[in-house]
C-alpha positions as CSV (number, residue, x, y, z in Angstrom):
1,Q,-0.1,0.2,0.3
2,V,0.8,3.7,-0.1
3,Q,2.6,4.8,2.7
4,L,3.7,8.6,3.5
5,V,6.8,8.7,6.1
6,E,7.1,11.9,7.9
7,S,10.0,13.1,9.8
8,G,11.3,16.9,11.4
9,G,8.5,17.1,14.8
10,G,9.6,18.1,17.6
11,L,10.1,21.1,20.5
12,V,11.2,24.2,19.7
13,Q,11.6,27.6,21.1
14,F,9.4,30.6,20.4
15,G,11.1,32.2,17.2
16,G,13.0,29.5,16.5
17,S,12.9,26.9,13.1
18,L,12.0,23.1,12.0
19,R,11.5,21.5,8.4
20,L,9.2,19.0,8.1
21,S,9.6,16.2,5.6
22,C,7.3,14.0,3.9
23,T,8.1,10.9,1.1
24,A,5.3,9.1,-0.1
25,S,6.3,5.3,-0.8
26,E,7.3,4.7,-4.6
27,N,4.3,2.8,-5.6
28,I,2.3,5.8,-5.3
29,F,0.5,6.8,-8.6
30,S,1.6,10.1,-10.5
31,I,1.4,13.6,-7.4
32,Y,-0.5,16.4,-8.4
33,A,-0.4,17.7,-5.3
34,M,1.3,17.6,-1.8
35,N,0.0,19.7,1.2
36,W,0.4,20.1,4.9
37,Y,-1.9,19.8,7.3
38,R,-2.2,20.8,10.9
39,Q,-4.9,20.5,14.0
40,A,-4.3,21.8,17.5
41,P,-6.3,20.8,20.3
42,G,-9.9,21.9,20.4
43,K,-9.4,23.2,17.2
44,Q,-10.4,22.2,13.3
45,R,-7.6,20.7,10.8
46,E,-6.5,23.6,8.5
47,L,-4.5,23.3,5.7
48,V,-1.1,25.1,5.9
49,A,0.6,25.2,3.0
50,G,0.6,23.0,-0.6
51,I,2.0,22.9,-3.6
52,T,1.6,21.3,-7.4
53,S,3.9,19.1,-8.8
54,S,4.4,22.1,-11.4
55,G,5.4,24.4,-8.5
56,I,1.9,26.4,-7.9
57,T,2.3,26.8,-3.7
58,N,-0.5,27.8,-1.7
59,Y,-0.7,29.1,2.1
60,A,-2.6,30.1,4.9
61,D,-2.6,33.8,5.6
62,S,-1.3,32.7,9.4
63,V,1.9,31.4,8.0
64,K,2.8,33.4,5.0
65,G,6.1,35.3,5.1
66,R,7.2,32.5,8.2
67,F,6.6,29.0,6.5
68,T,7.5,27.8,2.8
69,I,6.6,24.7,1.1
70,S,9.0,22.6,-1.7
71,R,8.9,19.9,-3.3
72,D,11.5,17.4,-4.9
73,N,9.3,15.6,-7.4
74,A,11.3,12.6,-7.9
75,K,12.2,12.3,-4.4
76,K,8.3,12.2,-4.2
77,T,9.0,14.3,-0.9
78,V,7.3,17.5,0.2
79,Y,8.9,19.9,2.7
80,L,7.3,22.6,5.4
81,Q,10.7,24.8,6.2
82,M,9.4,26.2,9.3
83,N,11.0,30.0,11.0
84,S,10.0,32.4,13.4
85,L,7.7,30.3,15.3
86,K,5.1,31.1,17.3
87,P,3.4,28.7,19.7
88,E,0.4,30.0,18.0
89,D,1.7,27.1,15.5
90,T,2.0,24.2,18.2
91,A,-0.3,21.5,16.7
92,V,-0.2,18.2,14.9
93,Y,1.1,18.7,11.6
94,L,-0.1,15.9,9.1
95,C,0.7,15.5,5.2
96,M,-1.3,15.3,2.7
97,V,-0.4,14.2,-1.2
98,Q,-3.5,13.9,-3.7
99,S,-2.5,11.5,-6.6
100,T,-3.7,11.6,-9.9
101,M,-6.6,9.0,-10.5
102,S,-9.4,8.5,-14.1
103,W,-12.3,9.8,-11.7
104,G,-10.0,12.6,-10.1
105,L,-7.8,12.7,-6.7
106,R,-7.9,10.4,-5.0
107,A,-5.7,11.7,-1.2
108,Y,-3.2,10.0,1.3
109,W,-2.8,11.3,5.0
110,G,0.4,10.5,6.5
111,Q,0.0,9.9,10.8
112,G,1.0,13.0,11.6
113,M,3.6,14.1,14.0
114,Q,4.0,17.2,16.9
115,V,5.1,19.9,16.5
116,T,5.4,22.4,19.9
117,V,6.1,25.6,19.8
118,S,7.5,27.1,23.8
119,S,6.7,30.8,24.6
């Protein structure tokens, strides 16, 4: 089965940086987009950033100017560089990869990893 392997989460102090990585298994079908979501306690899951295989990006307003999403299509890997981290960024971060199918897009989700930003 298709699997997503995530890494890079952890504890960081206010103003610090982290880099998240997510790699899809080689058996995934053609990738349309790779995305990062996050979910904080008591809050709904939200899209943090996304990038298509052609390089089109989008970001949540709350992270613009601080986070940068990038990808390596050959490695089927997406990265999220997070700078100037704030306590409000504390959440479980999840990778989601959209694969092109004949009928549309299929979503694959990573298991998620904790990012904690201390004050």
